[in-house]
C-alpha positions, 0 to 999 in steps of 0.5 A: 384626393389625399391631402395627408402626407405623413405616411411614415406612421399610420397611427398618426394619420386620420382614418382612411375615410377622412383621408380619402374625402374628396375635395371637389365635386369632380372628384366626388363619386356617386350621387350622379343625379345631383353632381353630374355636370348638368345636374342641380348641385353642379349647376348651382356651384358653377353659377355661384347661386347657392340655396339652402338645402336639406341632404336626406340620405343613409349613412355614408352616402356623402352628405358631409362631404358634399357640404364641405365641397360646396363651402370650399368651392363657393369660398364661403365662411364655413360653420359646422355644427352637430345637432347631437352636441350643439345647443341654441347658444352655439347656433346663435354664436355662429349666426352672429359671426355669419352676420358680421361676415356678411357685413364685410361682404363674405357669404357664410354656409352653415352645415348642421349634421343630424339636423333632425335631432334639433328640437323646435326651438333650435330649428326656430333659431335658424329661420330668420337667418335663412330667410334674410340670407345671413346664412346658406343652410345645409342640413344633413339627416338620415330621417325623413325631413317631412317628419323631423324638420319644422315646416317653416324651415323646410319650406325655405330649403330644397330637399335633396334625396341621396341614395346608397352608393351603388356597388360600382361606386363603392368599387371605384371608391375602394380602388381609389383608396388603394391606389391614391392613399399615400400610406396604402399605396406604399403597401403590397395589398392583395384582396381576394375576389371573395373578400372583395365581393363580401365587403362590397355587398356587406356595407349596404352602400355606405362608403364610410363603412367600406373604407373603415372595414378595408382599413381594419381588414388590412390591419388584421391581415398584416403578416407578422413575419418581416420577410412577407411584405404582401398583405393578403386579405381573405373573406375571413379578414373582412368578416372579422373587420365587419364583426357582424353577419352578412345582412342583405337588409339595409334601412334605406334601400329597396330591401327596406321597403320590400321587407316592411311591405312583407311584414305589413302584408303578413300581419294583414293576412293573419299570418303571425309566423311570417310576420314574426320572421319579417319583424326579425329580419328588420330588427337584426338589420338594425331597423328603428323599432319606432318605425315598426311600431308606427306602422303597426299603429297605422295598420291597427286602424287601416286593416283591423279598425272596428272589428277589434278596437282594442288593436289600436289601443294595444298598438299605441301602447306598444309604441309608447313602451318601445319608446320608453325601454328601447332595444333589446327588450322593446323587441318583446313588445313588438312581438306581442303587438305583432302577433296580436294584430296578425291573429285578430279579426280584420276589417278595412271598412273605416279606412275605405269609408274615409277614402270614399268621403274624401273622394266626394269632397275632392270631386264635389267640393265642401258643401254648405252646412245645413242650418239645423246643425250649424253652431249658434253661439250668439243670438244673431246666429240663432235669429239667422236660423242657425241650429233651428230644428235640431233634435237633441238625441239624448232627449229621445229613447235610446239616445237616438232620433232620425234626422238629416246630418248630410248636406242636401245634395248628399242626402242618402250617400253612404260611405261606411260599410261596416263588416260583420267581423269581430266586434264590428258586427255589433256596430253593423247590427246597431246601425241597421236597427237605428237607420234600417235599410240605409245600412242594410247590405243587399245580401243581408236578409 
């Protein structure tokens, strides 16, 4: 509901997105899996049993709005900090006020926007207050909290995943703005179907971007003539308001995951041209270049491995370079790494070996370490037989001596099957030379 009543001069009004921020959970549009009557947030507010949460979702999906609604409906003292500008001092000052309020019988809610930008010490400062119930914490992040929020804090919070708004949600939000906003409702606004479709499809589920673009489109389309009172918005006005090409790509929706999948599969499939295309789609869509660089590091080990050990070194160096210089020049680095990894030899042998070893441990548990390869730092351990019978490879020709390293129950087990691709062929040949038939593949004569 619109709480602003100065509609005479639009220049004095807050932005449309702020004017249309809903004040109650019933007025909130979208995120039905969280706010519908029988869902988690609605139930917790109704029962007045709040808990600390991390709201994880894309821009413009309602994280800040939900935090404000929860604070208002719970009648809690509300503290709002932005991780971009707040430091440990700001956090401690807010916590001191919250503690004082608690002693007076009033609950406090602290909202931290972009909590993933807080460093470890800043997040540590919140731990005791959350643990002791001095505050109910609501953190908002666009990044995966598993990677960006410290484990002790994460374990004290419930992570709630928010989704990009659906087209239906966005249309309802836009209609509400045109009808309910005290300024726009006084205007004669005509939105062409093509303009409406383009606007709804171009904002990637971001309600704030939708309302900002709508407000700018109205400004652009406002006629100069005093006698023409109708504001007719066409597709050109919307394009001018958005100031970018129509991109299907968004950083959080299904197309995001489909595109990174296509990119990785193109590199794995040794097609540098397709890999560069999907790389360009991601970069043009505003993808985090470090996300791409991290995936390339994983691919270098998973899909190339020992067939070209240089791949991992290059991918890691690429990540460091992108981190250092950012975009746009970082795209050049990503292109170099992508084309190299796509063009070089491939092997997933080391990755498959790890999976087989893990399956063995999961199925049979961890076996007892054989005595001869146990650590023996004390005389008591040596007397107990730790390390007895161990043969030091460097004391033997070629720095190798055959001996058992596997637990008794797993003797002869084989996890690693090196390929004969690239440099891994040399690995295979050396293992066959050292271990004989144990590493020799059936079809290799």
